[in-house]
TORTOR-159844 format. One record per atom (N, C-alpha, C): residue in one letter; y, z, x. Coordinates in steps of 0.001 Angstrom, whole numbers, plus 500000, padded with zeros to 6 digits. Atoms other than C-alpha are relative to their C-alpha. Example, Ala and Ser with C-alpha at 12.3 -4.5 7.8 and 13.67 -1.06 7.14 Angstrom:
2
a498810500000500890a495500507800512300a501200500000500900s498810499940499180s498940507140513670s501090500730499230
//
This chain:
167
m500798501055500625m559204080441167051m499658498919501023k500473501113499182k557176077777168811k499583498878499053r500437501161500776r556551074275167526r499165499089500892l500945500854499290l553624072136168592l499796498727499197y500228501294500626y553248068434167847y498765499381500657l501238500596499522l549721067111168209l500021498523499648i499865501444500193i549811063341168671i498745499304500531r501121500816499557r546780061106168775r500563498677500508h499525501270499445h547290058024170942h499974498902498937a499938501143500920a548189054790169150a498739499137500150k501191500864500064k545577052147168302k499822499219501311s500278500653498727s543907050777171420s499176498733499816s500684501288500020s542387047426172256s498562500130500497w501397500121499574w538682046704172529w499731498557500432a500126501430499700a539335043079173586a499202499710501275e500739500198498751e537783043526177041e498791500926500006p501179499146500147p534226044816176489p499592500755501265g500409499347498754g533612045664180175g501008500990500546l498937499125499511l536846047621180575l499622501462499789d500266498568500103d536426051319181279d500862500605498889d499297499367501121d537417053485178296d501362500558500425f498766499382499501f540084055264180376f501130498972500125d499021501051499720d541837051940181051d500354499121498805r499694500836501160r541990050569177493r501484500083499639p498574500015500370p545569049491176595p500187500094498486l499694500060501424l547298049632173229l499834498558499517n500042501339500587n546673046708170913n501345499738499305h498738500383500655h549370044920168891h500451501068498992r499645498984501006r549237047467166050r500467501297500658g499599498787499293g549432050384168482g501406499895500567k498664500222499437k552498048883170147k501079500012498923a499044499970501116a554176048585166728a500090501398499384d500027498687500651d553097051992165373d500694501088500810a499463498915499168a554167054145168333a501526500146499880p498546499828500159p557932053388168155p500381500492498598s499738499578501377s557860053812164368s499741501504499840m500317498572500090m556181057211164684m500987500833500824g498960499315499229g558678058189167389g501265500173499177q498825499909500867q561468057423164936q499783501017498879r500289498998501041r559755059512162270r500115501413500563l499820498690499365l559597062427164705l501486500320500130a498549499797499904a563311061976165323a500570500380498638g499571499664501357g563765062092161547g499681501435499608h500344498589500216h562093065522161578h500855500920500876k499092499242499114k564827066620164043k499251500666501155v500776499471498876v562249067159166811v500821499856501273r499290499951498713r563852068134170142r499023500554501032l501057499554499104l561006068269172624l500523500567501303d499735499423498688d561191070525175646d498998499470501019l501054500442499095l557948069167177084l499010499098499265i501107500844500451i555434066363176582i498910500100501055v501180499989499135v551961066821178057v499033498988499403a500832501091500514a549680063796177776a498787499755500886s501157500509499269s546292062494178762s500468498839500867p499611501131499151p546583060055181666p499288498688499661a500633501253500405a544371057483179902a501091499004499612k498956501012500179k546294054214179636k500605500004498597r499502500046501377r546573054249175821r500819501236499644a499242498767500249a547785057880175751a501305500002500806r498786500090499166r550237057308178638r501054499141499309k499061500927500638k551798054349176833k500562500602498714t499538499348501229t551971056237173520t501044501068500328a499071498930499608a553662059203175231a501343499419500433r498753500611499514r556211056948176920r500822499409498849i499290500604501137i557081055109173699i500619501098499124i499487498888500818i557462058369171727i501172500672500718a498932499378499211a559549059870174536a501283499182499898e498819500867500083e561882056882174482e500683500131498641a499433499902501347a562351057141170718a500745501316499794l499378498679500150l563299060814171085l501067500282501057g499025499772498934g565568060382174112g499494500997501040y500627499094499029y563128062388176253y499760499199501283a500126500714498725a563112061433179952a498535499719500332e501374500407499707e559952059481180736e499463500699501250k500437499363498748k559819060986184240k499632501470499804s500308498592500280s559527064448182640s498675500200499272i501312499885500641i556225063661180885i499006500506501034h501038499471499106h553418065687182429h498657499406499565f501300500592500286f550137063757182620f498922500902500602d501005499027499595d547211066177182752d498603499406499832p501340500580500086p543747064781183600p499037500794499115a500881499169500833a542126067698181737a500061499594498532l499857500374501406l543391066229178444l499189498772499598y500777501192500344y541279063065178675y498729500437499275m501135499697500873m538801063482175800m499713501508499907a500153498540500002a539387067267175867a499652500541498621e500340499278501219e537917069599173274e500908501217499885v499092498904500336v539624072629171720v500196501012501136p499764498991498960p539021075170174532p500906499512501142i499170500549498928i540565072896177178i501428499774499512l498659500199500566l543473071984174905l500737501327499903l499384498675500089l544138075685174285l500387500538501377e499671499570498634e544012076423178032e501254499286500492t498836500789499590t546506073636178656t501265500536499341i498843499470500732i548859074966175973i500392501377500535a499725498638499518a548555078556177272a500726499995501343e499336500101498692e549800077374180692e501444499517499897v498630500497500186v553050075985179225v500973501182500118p499021498911499877p556094078076180196p500500500458498625d499558499455501284d557199080377177392d501425499603499646s498652500491500290s560728079003177718s499958498701499195t500192501224500781t559334075826176083t499836500374498532e500060499705501437e560017076016172352e499293498902499214e500604501130500708e558914072511171278e499173499179500986l500974500632499116l555818070990172867l499259498900499261a500843501066500546a554060067679172242a498807499815500919l501240500274499288l550461067106173259l499513498637499524v500465501336500348v549336063465173355v498586499843500547g501384500051499561g545582063088173411g499110499172499107h501071500786500609h542379061904171835h499267500807498932n500921499349500937n540069062630168936n498654500127500684y499934499086501132y538053064613168156y500789501262500324g499321498789499573g539840067284170136g501307500271499281i498691499813500635i543284066716168610i499834500441498546t500236499616501394t542000066893165015t499379501389499920d500650498683500011d539749069870165763d500996501108500306l498986498998499663l542672071726167338l500948500229498827a499118499858501168a544926071035164346a499317500837498921d500756499232500996d542228072361162003d499906501470500407w500198498637499498w541602075449164170w501312500801499936l498722499285499956l545283076340164574l500582500274498617t499405499843501333t546233075852160914t499054500647498998g500974499476500954g543036077069159267g499769499060498836r500180501025501036r543010073846157236r499047498934500506s500824501137499605s540742070852157232s500812498732499782i499201501219500081i542916067859158002i499089498801499811g500964501086500147g539825065667158144g499978499115501224n499909500892498852n540957063157160738n501458499636500232i498676500502499640i544186062436162548i499783498558500451p500190501397499607p544298058634162639p500796499668501263t499256500406498814t545575056736165650t501500500037499714c498549499787500045c549242057541166275c500426500992498917g499679498945500952g549035060328163715g500589501205500728i499332498832499419i551130063432164317i499905501169499035v500023498755500755v550626066993163140v501020500938500643g499026499014499542g553561069406163438g499582501379499528i500441498643500316i552665073098163577i501006500988500572e499062498962499558e554933076144163804e499268501328500148f500618498707499715f553978079526165250f501069501073500115d499114498846499888d555652082906164926d499518500838501184c500414499305498791c555095083985168519c501003499709501117r499101500196498860r556893084257171847r499337499273501158s500739500577498885s554163082979174142s498964499002499489w501006500994500351w551985079890174005w498590500566500139s501327499395499833s549087082084175113s499610500869498805d500269499182501191d549354083970171783d499376499213498844l500536500795501103l547997081094169680l498581500447499670k501297499538500490k545047082173167572k499541499084498868e500546500775501107e542784080583165010e500752500333498714g499289499825501265g544742080055161785g501411500542500128s498675499389499812s548004081329163320s501162499039499772g498933500980500154g549952078102162783g500272499623498564r499586500474501322r551890076922159759r500231498500500096l499869501451499995l551538073211159041l501399499609499534l498672500509500355l554992071601159068l499889498628499341f500216501328500554f553863068031158449f498783499360500652f501078500839499498f551039065559158927f500405498586499642d499486501342500232d552260061991159342d499187499005500827y500737501044499290y550545058775160345y500487498642499508p499398501310500298p551408055066160341p499751499453498605k500294500611501296k549653053993157124k500480500831498812q499549499122501088q551177056852155123q501259499470499307h498742500476500542h554432054963154561h499985498486499796p499987501435500270p555084051537153046p500808499200501011d499183500740499027d557529050662155875d499193499581501217r500868500330498873r554542050155158167r500070498503500285r499892501413499586r554784046933160146r498690499281499858
//
């Protein structure tokens, strides 16, 4: 069994209009939501073997905060430039390159790619993964390269506004 956690970066700031999209930081809400969502992942008993994230500032920070909440070593996060605004084919290529010894993988990225991938893998229409939303998917396979359309079983779909404990 393989488990994949698709994580959309937390809410980012638009306070600096001239700032390049790649360099946008998390805003106040994003900084509050990411640790909370990391704790929710811990509540699902997630034990990540690998985190692969977009190197965009908002995704990097989200990945680091989630890693901390799960006790995952920050230095072990792999930042892959191909994930910045990646669409389904690139996301699938990235996943297929993950060593098969990895049982639990988190991908931290951007919409629309993250939502489209969740829909494609589960055969469901999630609609939209909001900022800092997480989709957990399980696969009955031995290799990450075996993922096919509709081959995943949705474990959960969680996002910050789904619970009343939201800050």
